[in-house]
C-alpha positions in Angstrom: 1.4 4.6 34.1 0.5 3.1 30.7 1.9 1.8 27.5 1.1 2.8 23.9 1.4 0.0 21.4 0.9 -0.3 17.7 -1.3 -3.1 16.4 -1.2 -4.4 12.8 -4.4 -5.7 11.5 -2.9 -6.4 8.1 0.8 -7.4 8.0 1.0 -6.2 4.4 1.9 -2.6 5.4 4.7 -0.9 3.5 7.8 0.2 5.3 6.8 3.9 5.1 3.3 3.2 6.5 4.8 1.3 9.5 7.3 4.2 10.1 4.6 6.8 10.0 2.4 4.8 12.4 5.2 4.3 14.8 6.0 8.1 14.7 2.4 9.0 15.5 2.3 6.3 18.3 5.5 7.7 19.9 4.0 11.2 19.9 0.8 9.9 21.5 2.8 8.2 24.2 4.6 11.5 25.0 1.2 13.3 24.9 -0.3 10.9 27.4 2.8 10.5 29.6 2.9 6.8 28.7 5.8 4.6 27.6 6.0 3.5 23.9 6.0 -0.2 23.8 6.4 -0.9 20.1 4.2 -3.6 18.5 1.5 -5.3 20.6 2.5 -8.5 22.3 -0.2 -10.8 23.6 1.7 -11.1 26.9 0.8 -7.5 27.6 -2.3 -7.2 29.8 -4.3 -4.2 31.0 -4.3 -4.0 34.8 -5.2 -1.7 37.7 -1.7 -0.3 37.7 -1.0 -0.2 34.0 -3.1 0.9 30.9 -2.7 -0.2 27.3 -3.5 2.3 24.6 -3.6 0.9 21.0 -2.7 2.5 17.7 -4.2 0.0 15.2 -3.4 0.1 11.5 -7.1 -0.4 10.6 -10.6 0.2 12.2 -11.2 -2.7 14.5 -14.2 -5.1 14.5 -16.1 -5.4 17.8 -14.9 -8.9 18.3 -11.2 -8.0 17.8 -11.5 -5.0 20.1 -13.0 -7.2 22.8 -10.2 -9.7 22.5 -7.7 -6.9 23.1 -9.6 -5.5 26.0 -10.6 -2.3 24.2 -13.8 -1.0 25.7 -14.2 2.6 24.6 -12.7 5.5 22.6 -10.2 6.2 25.4 -8.5 2.9 24.8 -7.3 3.5 21.2 -6.4 6.0 18.5 -8.9 4.9 15.9 -12.3 3.3 16.0 -14.3 0.1 16.5 -17.3 -1.0 14.4 -19.9 -3.7 14.9 -19.4 -5.3 11.5 -16.4 -5.3 9.2 -18.2 -3.7 6.2 -19.0 -0.6 8.4 -15.3 0.4 8.2 -15.4 0.4 4.3 -16.5 2.8 1.7 -19.7 0.8 1.0 -21.7 2.3 3.9 -21.8 5.5 1.8 -24.4 4.3 -0.7 -27.5 2.2 -1.0 -27.8 -1.1 -2.8 -29.0 -1.2 -6.4 -32.1 -3.2 -5.6 -34.1 -4.7 -2.8 -33.0 -8.1 -3.9 -29.3 -7.3 -3.8 -27.0 -9.3 -1.6 -26.0 -7.5 1.6 -23.7 -8.3 4.5 -24.9 -9.0 8.1 -25.8 -5.8 9.8 -26.5 -3.8 6.6 -28.5 -0.6 7.4 -30.9 0.8 4.9 -31.5 3.6 7.4 -27.9 4.9 7.2 -28.0 5.3 3.4 -31.2 7.2 3.7 -29.9 9.5 6.4 -26.7 10.4 4.4 -28.3 10.5 0.9 -28.3 14.3 0.7 -24.6 14.7 1.7 -22.9 12.0 -0.4 -22.2 11.7 -4.1 -24.6 9.7 -6.3 -23.8 6.0 -6.4 -24.4 2.5 -5.3 -22.7 -0.2 -3.3 -22.6 -3.9 -4.3 -21.3 -7.2 -2.8 -21.6 -9.4 -5.8 -20.5 -9.1 -9.5 -24.1 -9.3 -10.7 -25.3 -6.5 -8.4 -22.4 -4.3 -9.4 -23.2 -4.8 -13.1 -26.8 -3.9 -12.4 -25.7 -0.7 -10.6 -23.3 0.2 -13.3 -26.0 0.0 -16.0 -27.9 2.7 -14.2 -24.9 5.0 -13.8 -23.4 4.5 -17.3 -26.5 6.3 -18.8 -24.9 9.6 -17.5 -21.2 8.9 -18.4 -18.2 7.0 -17.2 -18.3 5.1 -13.8 -15.7 5.0 -11.1 -15.4 1.7 -9.3 -13.7 1.6 -5.9 -12.7 -1.4 -3.8 -14.4 -1.1 -0.4 -11.1 -1.2 1.4 -9.0 0.8 -1.0 -7.0 3.7 0.4 -5.0 6.6 -1.0 -6.6 6.4 -4.4 -5.6 2.7 -4.8 -8.0 0.0 -5.9 -9.9 2.2 -8.3 -11.0 1.9 -11.9 -12.8 4.2 -14.4 -15.0 2.4 -16.9 -16.8 3.8 -20.0 -19.0 0.8 -20.6 -20.3 -2.5 -19.2 -17.3 -4.4 -20.7 -14.8 -2.2 -18.9 -16.9 -2.5 -15.7 -16.8 -6.3 -15.9 -13.1 -6.2 -16.5 -12.5 -4.1 -13.4 -14.7 -6.4 -11.3 -12.5 -9.3 -12.3 -9.6 -7.7 -10.3 -11.6 -8.3 -7.1 -11.8 -11.8 -5.7 -15.4 -13.0 -5.1 -14.7 -13.7 -1.4 -13.2 -10.2 -1.0 -16.1 -8.7 -2.9 -18.7 -10.4 -0.7 -16.8 -9.2 2.5 -15.8 -5.7 1.6 -17.9 -4.8 -1.4 -17.4 -2.3 -4.2 -18.6 1.3 -4.7 -19.8 2.6 -8.0 -20.1 6.4 -8.6 -20.0 8.8 -11.6 -16.5 9.6 -12.6 -16.0 13.2 -11.6 -13.5 15.8 -12.8 -12.1 16.7 -9.4 -12.2 20.4 -8.3 -11.2 19.9 -4.6 -11.0 17.2 -1.9 -11.7 18.4 1.6 -10.7 16.8 4.9 -12.9 17.2 7.9 -12.3 15.5 11.2 -12.0 15.4 14.9 -9.6 13.7 17.4 -10.0 13.1 21.1 -7.0 12.0 23.2 -6.4 12.2 27.0 -9.1 14.9 27.6 -8.1 17.0 24.6 -10.4 17.5 21.6 -9.4 19.1 18.3 -11.5 19.5 15.1 -10.3 20.5 11.7 -10.9 21.2 8.1 -8.7 21.7 5.1 -7.8 20.3 1.7 -5.9 17.4 0.4 -3.2 17.6 -2.3 -2.3 15.1 -4.9 1.2 14.1 -6.1 2.8 11.7 -8.5 4.5 8.5 -7.0 7.6 6.8 -8.3 5.5 4.7 -10.8 4.0 7.9 -12.3 0.6 7.3 -10.7 -1.5 9.9 -8.9 -1.1 9.5 -5.1 -2.0 11.2 -1.9 0.4 14.1 -1.3 -0.6 15.3 2.1 -3.1 17.7 3.7 -3.2 21.4 4.6 -5.4 21.8 7.7 -6.8 24.4 10.1 -7.1 22.7 13.4 -9.0 24.3 16.3 -9.2 23.4 20.0 -12.6 22.0 20.7 -15.5 20.3 18.9 -17.2 21.0 15.6 -19.1 24.0 17.0 -15.7 25.6 17.8 -14.6 24.9 14.2 -17.7 26.4 12.7 -17.2 29.6 14.7 -13.9 30.1 12.8 -13.8 32.4 9.7 -13.9 29.9 6.8 -14.8 30.0 3.1 -18.3 28.9 2.3 -17.2 25.8 0.3 -15.3 24.6 3.4 -18.3 25.3 5.6 -20.4 23.2 3.2 -17.9 20.3 3.5 -18.0 20.6 7.3 -21.8 20.5 7.4 -21.9 17.4 5.1 -19.3 15.6 7.2 -21.2 16.3 10.4 -24.4 14.8 9.0 -22.5 11.7 8.0 -20.8 11.6 11.4 -24.1 11.9 13.3 -25.7 9.2 11.1 -23.0 6.7 12.1 -24.9 6.3 15.4 -27.2 4.1 13.2 -24.6 1.3 13.9 -24.9 0.2 17.5 -21.6 -0.3 19.3 -19.6 2.0 17.0 -17.1 4.3 18.8 -14.0 6.3 17.7 -11.4 8.7 19.0 -10.3 9.6 15.5 -12.9 10.5 12.9 -12.0 11.8 9.4 -14.2 12.4 6.4 -13.1 13.1 2.8 -15.5 15.4 0.9 -15.2 15.7 -2.9 -16.3 18.5 -5.1 -16.3 17.8 -8.8 -18.3 17.7 -12.1 -19.7 14.8 -14.0 -19.5 14.1 -17.7 -22.5 16.4 -18.3 -20.9 19.2 -16.4 -23.1 18.9 -13.4 -21.4 19.8 -10.1 -21.5 17.4 -7.2 -20.2 17.8 -3.6 -20.4 15.1 -1.0 -18.7 12.8 1.5 -16.5 10.2 -0.3 -15.6 8.1 2.6 -15.0 7.9 6.4 -11.8 6.9 8.2 -12.0 5.8 11.8 -8.3 4.8 11.9 -4.9 6.3 11.7 -4.5 8.1 8.4 -2.5 10.6 6.3 -3.7 13.5 8.4 -2.8 11.9 11.8 0.7 13.5 12.0 -0.8 17.0 11.9 -3.7 15.9 14.2 -1.4 14.7 17.0 1.1 17.6 16.5 -1.8 20.0 17.0 -2.9 18.2 20.2 0.7 18.6 21.5 0.6 22.3 20.7 -2.7 22.7 22.5 -1.4 20.9 25.5 1.8 23.0 25.6 -0.1 26.3 25.3 -3.5 26.3 27.1 -4.4 29.6 25.5 -3.7 28.5 21.9 -6.9 28.4 19.9 -5.9 27.2 16.5 -3.0 26.0 14.4 -2.2 25.5 10.7 -0.9 22.0 10.2 0.4 20.5 7.0 1.5 17.0 6.1 3.5 16.2 2.9 4.3 13.0 1.1 6.9 13.6 -1.6 8.4 10.9 -3.9 11.7 10.8 -5.6 15.4 10.7 -4.6 15.6 14.5 -4.9 12.6 15.3 -2.6 13.6 18.2 -0.3 12.7 18.5 3.4 12.3 22.0 4.8 14.0 22.9 8.0 11.9 22.8 11.2 9.6 20.0 10.2 8.8 16.7 11.9 10.0 13.9 9.6 8.0 10.6 9.9 9.8 8.8 7.1 12.8 9.5 4.8 14.4 6.7 2.8 13.8 4.1 0.1 10.7 2.0 0.7 11.1 -1.4 -0.9 7.7 -1.1 -2.5 7.1 2.6 -3.0 10.7 3.7 -3.7 12.3 6.9 -2.5 9.9 8.9 -0.3 9.8 11.5 2.5 6.8 12.1 4.8 6.8 15.1 7.2 4.6 17.5 9.2 4.8 21.1 10.0 2.6 22.9 12.6 2.5 26.7 13.2 0.1 29.0 15.0 -2.8 30.2 12.9 -3.3 33.9 12.2 -6.1 33.8 14.7 -4.3 31.7 17.2 -5.4 33.0 20.7 
């Protein structure tokens, strides 16, 4: 027997984020044949007769994982990294100079290994280094600045000149900047954002690819609207055997290079790996395609991921499913019949919102 528990790294989660995480955790408990124990309580202990399985809100640091008794990927839905910055967007790019400030554990080797499969850009951990990086990028057009821990399109700014770059940097506290960093990339006109990933739970492995969709939130801002995924039973090789468009195959190849390069960081492990790959054009019309960021924690695609695992467990002959998640804002948002609703209501911060998942056999299902 065992217990599945949620674990909040940051108590600042919104109501709908908490509800979605609890819904996924309940599904994981059913999948594993465990009880769902709600939020983690320090009185709970792993023993010979009872296992604890964690669903954290964030990627865990090595020290925090050790404190919780998490020893490997079988102990959680998510991931563990040796240093906090490894869980942020900043590992995607090199620093602007050899003299630039860097956090403990920084790897020049990782940036070199992923250089060909990510977008152009730099990472910085001080205001001065960020300004230096921006000067180099502004020669080719506007720059997008992204907070290292920003999610769902939040914590981003587009700057046309050094003055606007400096103003954006003022929004990040120096201590936060030193800890999590900022990413600077050319501002691209987006053509498509792909999701590529893999989950492993209780002996089941599923790999997937697909596209993200954008929506408009209750404040009129662009927000994550869900994902439309093809999820196959097995590893990335099984995914690449599937008939897929060439642009999707390119995204998968880029994500796999990034995923393999993560071994550069000793002690990193994850049961949930997700990579966002962006295709777009810069101010000069040049097309770029590369990995935007990694996610080794529960995310927007986790509802479909776990629903697919449940479908594979229920039907051993099932080869693939189409799984879609949707996040729709507004009091008039409609919910189709036959879907799995993760949240429906009025979030105190986000306003009226519904989040749901639908899973169905793929055309080439068996």
